[in-house]
N, C-alpha and C positions, 0 to 999 in steps of 0.2 A: 963699346961699341952702340950705340945708336944708328938706327937708321929712318928714313924717313921714305913708306912710299907710297905711293899712287898707284893707282891702277891694275894691279900687280894682273896679273898670267904667268899660271904653269903655262909652257909649251911642250912639255918632255918629262915623262917621267919612267927611274928606271926598270924596271921587271926584278930586283934586286929589292928585296923588301926587310923591314928589319921588325920583330916583333918587341915591343917595348909596357913595361906602364904608363898608362898615360893617366891626365887630371885634367882638372880646371876650373880655373876661377870660380867662373858662372856656375863651376855644378857643387862649389863646394864642394875641392878636390882631396881629402883628406878619404872623403867619406862615399865621392862619387868616381873610382880607380877604378880600368880596367886595361885590359891589353887590347891596341891598335897595331897593327903593321900599317907605316908609315915604306915610301920609296928611298933609298941608302941617297940619293940624289937624283934633284930633278935641277931641269930649263926654266929660271924665268926672264920677265920684261917687267919694268915696270918703269914710272917717271917718278924722277928724284923731288927736290924743294923746286929748286931749278923750274923745269919743265923736261927737262935733258930723263931721252928715251936711253935705256940702261938695263942689259940685257948679263942677266947672269949663271952660273954652276953650281951650286949650291948642295954639299953635304955630310950626309952626318947629321947635329946635331940643332943647327941652326937649318938645312935643310927640314926637319921635324916642325918646330917654330915656324917657318914657313907657312909647313903642311895646314897646316893646323889653325893658326892665322887661316889663313888662308877656306881655308872648309867655315870658321863661323860667316863669311860675305857672300855664301852660301844656302847661308840656312845648313850647316855641317855641324851640331858638334861631334867631341873626341866621342861620347856615351853611343851616337848612332854608327860609331864603329867597332863597339866590345861586340866580342862574343857571346849566344845567346845566356851561358853562365853566367860572365860579368853582367846581363844589365841585366839575370833573373839577384840578385847579390846588391844593386843597388835601389831597385827600383820602390822598394820603398822609402827613401830618402827622396828622389826625383819626384814622388806624390805628394809630398812634403811638401815644398820644391813651389812644385806649380800650386798647392793650397793658401799656399803665401802671394798669389796675382789675380789680386781680385778680378780683374779684366776678363771680357770674355771668350777677346782676340788670342789669346796664344797660340803660336805654330807647336804642334804637339811632334809633330815628325816634318822630318822632312822635306820637298818636294818630290816626283816623283822622278820624276829626269832627272833631276841633279843623283838622288839612288839607282838607275841604271849607266850611271855615265861616272860615280863615285870612282877618283885610284888612289893607293889602290883600293880592293872590292873587299868590303869588309872580314873580319873573319868568322865562318861559319861551324869552329871549338875554340874549344879558347884553350893553349897550347899545353905541354907541358913536359918537365921535362925527364925521362925516361928513370922505372924506379927503382929499375936493378941495373950496373953494370958492370958486367964480364969480361973477363980477360982484357977489359979500354973499347969492348965495343958493347955499343947501347942493344938490351935484350930490345926497348921497348917499337915497337911498327906506326909508323907516321900513315895511318891511313885520311887521311883530312888533306887531299887535294892542297886548302892552303897553308896548310902546316912548310913550317922552314925549313932545313936543314939548320941540326941544331949550329954549324960554326957561326949563319946566320942570326940566332939570337945574340941578345949585349942583357948585364941585368942592369936593375936601374928604372930610369926615367921623365920622361918631362908633366910638369906638376905634381909628380909625389916620392917619395922617400924614396922610390930604387923598393925590389922587389930582393934584394940581396942576392947573396955569391951563389956561384953554383961551386958543390964539393965530389968528387972522384971517391973518398976516400968509403973502405970498404966499411958497414955493416960492423961493429963490436960484438963479440961473442958476449953472452950472461955468462956473472961469475956465480957458479952454484956458492948457498945461501944455507952453514947451516942452520939448525933448527934451535931453537933457545932453547936451554937445561929452566924450567919453571920452575923448577928446586930451589934454584937462587934465588926469581925474581919477590919483590919484598909487595908487589902489587898483587892484594889478594884473591884478584879473578885471576888470576897462573893456574891457583896453588890448586883448587880443589881438583883439578885431571891429572895436576904433576908436568902438564905440556899447554903446551900453549894453543891460542885456536887456530894457527894456523901449521902445524910442526908436520901434520902428515900430510899436508898442498905436497900434489906434483908438479 
Protein backbone atom coordinates (compact mmCIF):
# COMPACT_ATOMS: atom_id res chain seq x y z
CA UNK A 1 0.00 0.00 0.00
CA UNK A 2 2.60 2.56 -1.08
CA UNK A 3 1.57 5.96 -2.42
CA UNK A 4 3.55 8.74 -4.05
CA UNK A 5 2.58 12.05 -2.51
CA UNK A 6 3.79 15.36 -3.94
CA UNK A 7 3.18 18.85 -2.53
CA UNK A 8 0.87 17.62 0.24
CA UNK A 9 -1.51 19.86 2.20
CA UNK A 10 -3.70 19.12 5.17
CA UNK A 11 -6.85 21.19 4.70
CA UNK A 12 -8.81 20.05 7.72
CA UNK A 13 -8.02 18.47 11.09
CA UNK A 14 -10.67 16.72 13.19
CA UNK A 15 -11.22 18.13 16.66
CA UNK A 16 -11.19 14.56 18.00
CA UNK A 17 -7.66 13.52 18.84
CA UNK A 18 -5.98 10.24 19.72
CA UNK A 19 -2.97 10.13 22.04
CA UNK A 20 -0.45 7.41 21.34
CA UNK A 21 3.21 6.84 22.04
CA UNK A 22 5.11 7.85 18.93
CA UNK A 23 8.70 7.56 17.85
CA UNK A 24 10.74 8.31 14.75
CA UNK A 25 13.70 6.66 13.03
CA UNK A 26 15.29 10.13 12.79
CA UNK A 27 15.50 10.14 16.59
CA UNK A 28 16.23 6.43 17.13
CA UNK A 29 12.67 5.56 18.08
CA UNK A 30 13.64 3.02 20.76
CA UNK A 31 15.33 5.78 22.79
CA UNK A 32 13.30 8.87 21.88
CA UNK A 33 9.60 8.09 22.07
CA UNK A 34 6.80 9.96 23.80
CA UNK A 35 3.10 10.67 23.77
CA UNK A 36 1.76 12.62 20.81
CA UNK A 37 -1.76 13.87 20.12
CA UNK A 38 -2.89 13.48 16.51
CA UNK A 39 -6.21 14.26 14.85
CA UNK A 40 -8.36 11.17 14.45
CA UNK A 41 -9.04 12.07 10.80
CA UNK A 42 -7.76 14.65 8.33
CA UNK A 43 -8.68 15.92 4.87
CA UNK A 44 -5.69 16.16 2.54
CA UNK A 45 -4.81 17.01 -1.01
CA UNK A 46 -1.69 16.26 -3.02
CA UNK A 47 -0.46 15.36 -6.49
CA UNK A 48 0.33 11.81 -7.53
CA UNK A 49 3.20 10.71 -9.75
CA UNK A 50 1.15 11.65 -12.85
CA UNK A 51 0.62 15.20 -11.65
CA UNK A 52 -3.07 14.55 -10.93
CA UNK A 53 -4.60 16.30 -7.92
CA UNK A 54 -5.91 13.89 -5.30
CA UNK A 55 -8.23 14.73 -2.41
CA UNK A 56 -8.70 12.18 0.35
CA UNK A 57 -9.99 11.85 3.87
CA UNK A 58 -7.65 9.77 6.00
CA UNK A 59 -8.40 8.28 9.39
CA UNK A 60 -6.79 6.16 12.07
CA UNK A 61 -3.25 4.94 11.57
CA UNK A 62 -2.99 6.26 8.01
CA UNK A 63 -3.95 9.74 9.24
CA UNK A 64 -1.33 9.53 12.00
CA UNK A 65 1.44 8.53 9.59
CA UNK A 66 0.48 11.31 7.14
CA UNK A 67 0.54 13.92 9.93
CA UNK A 68 3.91 12.63 11.17
CA UNK A 69 5.54 12.84 7.73
CA UNK A 70 3.82 16.16 6.95
CA UNK A 71 5.43 17.57 10.10
CA UNK A 72 8.87 16.65 8.72
CA UNK A 73 8.26 18.85 5.67
CA UNK A 74 7.52 21.76 8.00
CA UNK A 75 10.59 21.27 10.19
CA UNK A 76 8.66 19.68 13.06
CA UNK A 77 9.60 16.39 14.76
CA UNK A 78 7.36 14.29 16.98
CA UNK A 79 9.74 15.32 19.79
CA UNK A 80 8.43 18.89 19.38
CA UNK A 81 4.95 17.59 20.25
CA UNK A 82 5.99 15.65 23.36
CA UNK A 83 4.70 16.83 26.75
CA UNK A 84 7.41 18.33 29.01
CA UNK A 85 7.82 15.09 30.98
CA UNK A 86 8.58 13.04 27.86
CA UNK A 87 10.90 15.71 26.44
CA UNK A 88 12.90 15.70 29.66
CA UNK A 89 13.08 11.89 29.66
CA UNK A 90 14.70 11.75 26.20
CA UNK A 91 16.77 14.95 26.42
CA UNK A 92 20.01 13.09 27.02
CA UNK A 93 19.52 11.03 23.84
CA UNK A 94 18.69 14.18 21.84
CA UNK A 95 21.86 15.89 23.06
CA UNK A 96 23.89 12.80 22.12
CA UNK A 97 22.47 12.91 18.57
CA UNK A 98 23.23 16.63 18.30
CA UNK A 99 26.76 15.92 19.47
CA UNK A 100 27.26 13.55 16.54
CA UNK A 101 26.56 16.41 14.10
CA UNK A 102 29.75 18.35 13.46
CA UNK A 103 28.31 21.31 11.54
CA UNK A 104 27.03 24.50 13.22
CA UNK A 105 23.84 24.87 11.15
CA UNK A 106 21.59 22.45 13.07
CA UNK A 107 18.05 23.72 13.68
CA UNK A 108 17.23 22.63 17.21
CA UNK A 109 13.74 24.13 17.49
CA UNK A 110 11.01 24.51 14.84
CA UNK A 111 10.11 27.89 13.36
CA UNK A 112 8.01 29.99 15.77
CA UNK A 113 5.29 30.47 13.14
CA UNK A 114 5.01 26.73 12.69
CA UNK A 115 4.66 26.28 16.44
CA UNK A 116 1.80 28.81 16.53
CA UNK A 117 -0.22 27.03 13.84
CA UNK A 118 0.64 23.49 14.96
CA UNK A 119 -2.42 21.21 14.98
CA UNK A 120 -3.35 19.52 17.19
CA UNK A 121 -1.61 21.49 19.91
CA UNK A 122 1.33 19.77 21.66
CA UNK A 123 0.42 18.17 24.98
CA UNK A 124 1.10 20.40 27.97
CA UNK A 125 1.23 17.42 30.33
CA UNK A 126 1.61 13.67 29.94
CA UNK A 127 -1.74 11.88 29.95
CA UNK A 128 -1.76 9.14 32.52
CA UNK A 129 -4.50 6.55 33.07
CA UNK A 130 -6.40 6.70 36.40
CA UNK A 131 -4.53 5.26 39.36
CA UNK A 132 -7.59 3.67 40.92
CA UNK A 133 -10.92 2.44 39.65
CA UNK A 134 -13.88 2.20 42.00
CA UNK A 135 -17.25 0.81 40.98
CA UNK A 136 -16.27 0.98 37.33
CA UNK A 137 -15.70 4.76 37.46
CA UNK A 138 -12.45 6.63 37.14
CA UNK A 139 -11.48 8.43 40.34
CA UNK A 140 -8.71 10.50 38.76
CA UNK A 141 -9.72 13.93 37.51
CA UNK A 142 -8.67 15.19 34.11
CA UNK A 143 -7.81 18.77 34.99
CA UNK A 144 -5.51 19.38 32.05
CA UNK A 145 -7.31 20.94 29.10
CA UNK A 146 -5.19 18.89 26.69
CA UNK A 147 -6.20 15.58 28.25
CA UNK A 148 -8.59 13.52 26.20
CA UNK A 149 -11.45 11.34 27.50
CA UNK A 150 -10.49 7.75 28.17
CA UNK A 151 -12.58 6.43 25.26
CA UNK A 152 -10.33 8.34 22.85
CA UNK A 153 -7.12 6.83 24.22
CA UNK A 154 -5.52 3.94 22.38
CA UNK A 155 -2.63 1.74 23.39
CA UNK A 156 0.26 1.06 21.07
CA UNK A 157 1.87 3.63 18.86
CA UNK A 158 3.56 4.69 15.66
CA UNK A 159 7.26 3.86 15.56
CA UNK A 160 7.29 2.25 18.99
CA UNK A 161 6.54 -1.06 20.61
CA UNK A 162 3.33 0.27 22.15
CA UNK A 163 2.42 0.99 25.73
CA UNK A 164 0.54 -2.19 26.50
CA UNK A 165 -3.09 -2.72 27.36
CA UNK A 166 -4.91 -1.10 30.22
CA UNK A 167 -6.55 -3.37 32.72
CA UNK A 168 -9.39 -2.75 35.13
CA UNK A 169 -8.39 -5.56 37.49
CA UNK A 170 -8.65 -4.71 41.16
CA UNK A 171 -5.54 -4.98 43.27
CA UNK A 172 -5.22 -8.37 44.91
CA UNK A 173 -5.00 -8.42 48.68
CA UNK A 174 -1.59 -9.37 49.99
CA UNK A 175 -1.46 -12.74 51.70
CA UNK A 176 -0.14 -12.82 55.25
CA UNK A 177 2.94 -14.98 55.53
CA UNK A 178 3.79 -16.64 58.82
CA UNK A 179 7.26 -16.06 60.25
CA UNK A 180 9.62 -18.92 59.60
CA UNK A 181 10.63 -21.09 62.53
CA UNK A 182 14.37 -20.52 62.84
CA UNK A 183 14.84 -23.54 65.13
CA UNK A 184 14.28 -25.79 62.12
CA UNK A 185 16.79 -23.92 59.98
CA UNK A 186 20.19 -25.30 59.08
CA UNK A 187 21.53 -21.80 58.54
CA UNK A 188 23.71 -20.79 61.54
CA UNK A 189 22.80 -17.08 61.33
CA UNK A 190 19.22 -17.92 62.30
CA UNK A 191 20.18 -20.09 65.28
CA UNK A 192 21.39 -17.40 67.68
CA UNK A 193 18.15 -15.55 68.33
CA UNK A 194 15.77 -18.35 67.67
CA UNK A 195 13.87 -16.17 65.16
CA UNK A 196 14.48 -14.83 61.70
CA UNK A 197 15.41 -11.13 61.41
CA UNK A 198 12.00 -10.49 59.87
CA UNK A 199 9.87 -12.47 62.28
CA UNK A 200 8.68 -9.39 64.18
CA UNK A 201 8.17 -7.22 61.15
CA UNK A 202 4.65 -5.78 60.81
